[in-house]
N, C-alpha and C positions, 0 to 999 in steps of 0.2 A: 329464507322465508320462514315465518313461524306459522303454526296452525293451532287452532283451539281444540283441546281435547275435553271430552265430557267427563272423564274420570278425574278423581282427586289426584293431583300431581304429587301429593305426598307419598302415595304408595298403593293406591287402589289398583294401578296397573300391575304392581308387583304382587298383588294378591293371586294373580294367575300362577300356576306352577311354573317355576323357572326352568328353561330348557338346559340340558346338560351339554357340556362340550364333548363331542364325539371325536376323539383324537384320530381314530382310524379313518373315519369319514373325512375329517379335515385333511389328513395326509393324502387320502385318495384323490380328493379334489385338487389338492396342490400339485399332485404328480402329473396332472393333465394341463397344467398351466406353466409352461416353460419360462415365461417372462417373470412370473412370481417367484419361481425357484431361483432364477438368475439374480433378481433383486435381493432376495433374502440371503443368498449364499455368497455373492460377490464381495461384500464388505468383510465378512469373517475370513474369506480366503485371502483377501488383501492383507488382513491383520497377520495371518500366518506367514505370508510372503514377506511382509515388512519385518516380522520377527527374525526370519531366516537371514534376510539382508542385513539386519542390525547385528546379528551374531557374527556374520562374516566381517563386518566393519567395526566390531567392538563398540556398538552404540550403548547409551544409557537408556534402557527400556524397562519400565515396570519396577519401581522401587519396592512396592509391596509384594508383587509376585516373586521378586528376587528373595525376599524374606521367607515366603512360603516354601520356595525350593530349598533354601538353606536350612529351614527347619526340618524338611524331609531328609536331607542328607545328614544332618546332625543326629536325627533319630536312628538312621540306618548305621551310622558310624559308632553308635553307643555313647555319644557325648551328651552333655546336659543342655537342655533348651533354656534354662533359667538361671544358671549359676553366674552368668556374665550378662552384660548389657548388649552384647553383640553375639553373633553366631560365627563359628570358624569358617564357614563356607560362603559368607556374604561377600559380594563385590565391594570395592572401595567406596562406591557411590550409594550403597544401601546398608550402611552400618547401623542397624536398628535392632532393638530388642524384639524377641518373639513374645507377643502378648496374648496369643491364642491358647486355648486348652491343648494339652498334649495330643488329644485325639485328632486335632486339626492337622498336626504334623503327620500323623498316620495316614490321613485321607489325602494329604498332599504328596505322598510317596511317588505316584506316577510322574510328577514333575521332575524328579531326580534323574530321570532317564534323558532329559533334554537340557541343552545349554540355557542359561538364564534368559536370553532374549527370545528364544523360541518358546520357552515356558510362558513368557508374557503373551506371545502371539496365540498360543493355544488357549490360555485363560480368556483372552479378549474374544476369540472366536466363539468359545462356549458362552461367554457373557452376552454377546450379541444374539446368539440363538436363544438364550434364556430370556432376553428382553422381548423378542418376537413372540415367544411362547407365553410370557406374562401378559402381553397385550391381547393375544388371542383368548387366553383364559378369562381375562377381565371382560372382553366382549361377550364371551359365552356365558358369563354369569349374569348378564343383564336380561331383563324381560324381553321376550320376542318383540320385534318391531311390529307396529300395527299394520294392517293391510294397506292403509293409505299413508304410511310413513315414508320418510325419505329413502330412496333406493340406495343411496351411497352407504347408508348405515346398515341397510339390510344385507350388504355383502361383507361378511366378516373377513374374507381374504383380502379384499381391496382395502378395507379399513385398517387391517393389521399392517399392511405395507405402508400406508400413508402415515400412520402413527409411528411406525418404526423409523422412518426417515426423519420425521419432524422431531422425535424425541432425542435424536443424536445431539440436538442443540441444548438440551437441558444440562445445567452444570453438574448435578450429581451423576449424570450418565457419562459425560465425557471425562469427568475427573476419575470415575471408577475405571474407565478404559485406560486413561493415561497412567494411573498408578498400578494397574494390573490387579485391582481389587476383585472381590468375589460377591459384592452386594447384589448384583443382578442375578447371579446364580442362586443365592440363598432365597431371594424373593420368589423366584420361579419355583423353587422346591416347595416353599410354603403355600403358594397359590395353587400349585398342582395337587398337593396333598389335601388342602382344606376345601377347595372349590371343585375338584374333579374326582379324585380317588375316594375321598371320604364320603362324598355325597352319594356314592353308589353302593354304600354299605360294604365296601371292600375290607377284607381282613388286613390289608396293608395300610389302612387309614391311620395317620399319626406317625408312621415310621419315618417319612421324609422330614417331618418337623423335628423329630428326635435327632436325626442325623444333622440337620441344620444347626440345632442347639449344641451338638457336640463340636461343631466347627467354631461357632460364635455363640456365646451363652444367651444373648438377648432373645432368640426365638423361643426360649422356654416360656415366655409370656403367652405365646400362642397356644400352648398346652392348656393354660388356664382358660383361654377363650373357648377351646373345644369343650372343656368341662362344663362351663357355665351355660353353654348353648345346647347342652344335652348330649353331646357326642363323647360320653365318658369313656367308652372303650377305646376310642381313638386317642384320647388324652392319656390313658393308661399305657397303651401300646407305645406312644411317643416317649413317655417317661421311661418305660422299660428299655426302649432302644437307647436312650441317652445314658441310662445307668449301666447297661451292658457294655457300651463303648468305653465308659470311664473305667469299669472293672477290667476290661481288656488292657487298657493302658497301665493299670496297676500291675498286671502280670508282665507286661513288656518292659516297663520302666517305672518301677515303684517310686524311685527317688524323684523323678520329675513330676509324676502324678501327684505325689504328696506335697511337693513344694509349690506346685501351681495353686492348689486349693488353700494352702495355709499362708503362703508368703506373696506369691505373684499376683493373685487375683485381688487382694485388698489394696495393692499398691497401684492406685490409678495414675500416679505420677509417671509410672513406667510407660504408659500409653502416650503421654504428652501433657504439657501444661493445660489445665482445664479452662483457662481464660482465653486461650487462642481464639481468634475470630472464626477459624474453621470448625470449632466445636459449637454446634447448634443444639444445645440442650438447656434445660432449666438450670442445671448446675453451672453451666458457663455463663448464662445470663446473670445469675445472682452474683457470681464471683467477679464478673466484669463491672457490675453496677456498684458493688460494695468495696472495690479495691482489695479483693481477696480477704474479706473479713473471715475470721475463724468460724463464724456461725453460718456462712453463706451456703455451704453445701447442705447442711442440715435444714436450712430454710427452704432450699430448692426441693429437697425430698418431701418436706411437709406440704409444699404447694402441689407437688406431683400427686401426693395421696389425696389432697382435696379435689384435684382435677379428676381423680379416679371416679368420683361420685357422678358428675355429669357424663363422663365417658362411659360408665357402665349403663347409665340411663339411655344414652344414645345407642350403644351397642345392642341392648335388649329391644329397643324400639325398632331398629332396623331388622333385627333378627325375627321379630314377630311379624313384620311386614313381608318377610321372605326376601329381604335385600341382603343376601349373604356377603356380597362384595363390600357394600357400605359398612356393614358391621365389622368386617375384617379390617377395614381401613381405620376405623376408630381405634382398634387395638394397636395397629401398626404405628400410628402417629402418637398415641399416648406413650408407647414404648420409647419412641425417639425422644420425647420430651423428658421422660423420667430417667433415662439412661444417663449415667455420669458423663460419658463421652459419646456424642453423636456427631461424628465428622460429617461434613456436607455430603460426602459420597455415600453416606448411609441413607440419605433422603431419597433414594430411588423409588420409594413408595409413592412418590408424586405421579409416577407413570400410570398405575391403575386409577389413581384419583382423577387425573385429567380425563382419562377415558370415560369414567363415570360422569363427570361434569359435562363433557361434550355430548354424551348420549342423552342428557336431559334437556339440552337446549331447545329441541323442537317441541318438547312437551310443556307448552306454556301458551299464554294468550298474547296477542300483539301488544297489549297494554303493559304487560309485565316482562316482556322478552328482554328488555335492555338490562334488567337486574341480573339475570343469569349470564348474559353475555359479558357484562362488566365483571362479575364475580369470577367466571372462568378465565377471562383474560388476565385479571390481576394475579390469580394463582399461578398461571403459566408464566407471567412476567417475572414474578419473584425468582423463579428457578432458571430463567433464561437470561435475565439481566446481568448476572454475575456481579451484583452489587457488592458482595463481600470482597471481591478483588479490587474494587475501586477504593474502598475505605482504607485508611492507614492501618497497618497491622504488623505484628512482630515486635520483638524487643519490648514487650509490655506496653506498647502504645495503646492497646485496647482498653487498658485501665484508665486512660485519660480521654476517652471518647466524650464528645459532647452529647447532649440529650438526643438530638436528631440523628447523630451517628449511632447511638445505641439502638434507636428504633430501626434504622436500616440494617445495622449489623446483627440484629436479632430477627430479621425478617422471616427466616425459616421457622423459628420458634413461634412467632406470633401468628403465622398463617393458619395452622390448624386450630388455634385458640379462637381467632376471629371467626373462622368458618363455623366452628361449633356454636359459638354464641349467636351467629346469624341464623343458624338452623333452629336453635332453641327459641329465639325471639320470633321467628317466622311461624313456627308451630304454635306458639302461644297466641299470636295475633289471629291465626286461622281458627284456633279453638274458640277464642273470644267472639270472632265474627259468626261462627256457627251457633254459639249459644245465643247471641243477640238475634240471629235470624229465627231460631226456634222460638225464642221468647216473643218476637214480633208476630210470628205465625199463630202462636197460642192466643195472643191478645186479639188478633183479627178474627179467629174462630169464635172466641167468646163474644166479641162485638156483633158478629153475624148471628149468633144464637139469640 
């Protein structure tokens, strides 16, 4: 059921001071709800148990987590992370290059204490906990529900559990889990830093973003987000954290640290062919559409910089309205588009996006409700449908896709672009309607005089 709200749905509600996520209070409430604890803990515990069982039976579990563990062992053994295309300690089913900064290998060192399969189980358990935390932070970043609002949304604990279970069906989520990736963990670190720690004026603001950037470079963009939204000290602390970690690696292993920044980082081919269907970035779109034209990557970069103009406008508009989560998501999705490689499991940022879209469903009139329901449903469908698995892929088949296959095969890329265009168009129409109403009112006043 929908209800009519008297405030401007664009953001007048957000003009109220947003409430902050009180972690201690949330944990205290959770501690007296044994069923909630059971639901949130049983799946991570099953993952650890599955990893232990897989280790005993020599199963193939977690290709990427196996590389993380091998990177840690390579660092501890004093070998090079980048001199070869594989690592000495990788299992036969995960012979892949180490593509992360050397600081990532340092942070992965705890995984070296466990067998490969158990390492996957531990990363999966932490990732699932990170997803629950991300959902709770996203809910906490929303404006408080109105007194007459829906009760289900007014219960953050219940909503977190429902979203947690539903989001297991999202392709970026289950692929992250299947591979033993760390995308959910990095997202939770960024959300926790930017929407919880930093908003309280903590001296630790920006540090987690700096650590996340030291593991995977793309979070560096969020330091720019902090800077342009006025949190310059947080941005500087994050940058200092990142630089200090890089300096530490030059002290530990100068050879690898230097080689990463001069040789490995520019070599995008080391990560994988950019035209693969699993790469959902503008770079991939242009290379697939132009049959790997030599100018495709430069054109993609140019398009990305052009998109930075409306992205910055959207970001600042949301920021001024007090909608920190929406502003952060603009940065996140622009980063996914502009990055040379954005595998489908990098798109876990759809989790807070869907939370945000669902939260806005009741805030409309019965006449326009269908638009938001359709929009939210389509966004969720893109990431649940697994359309990329249905299309032919591999062995350069993507270069010969038909037009309709390119549209479906670039669905992740097109989603934020279409959503942004819809928002800009809607705001333009609303502004035009307000001007027309003001003009008509002015004419009526003059006629009355």
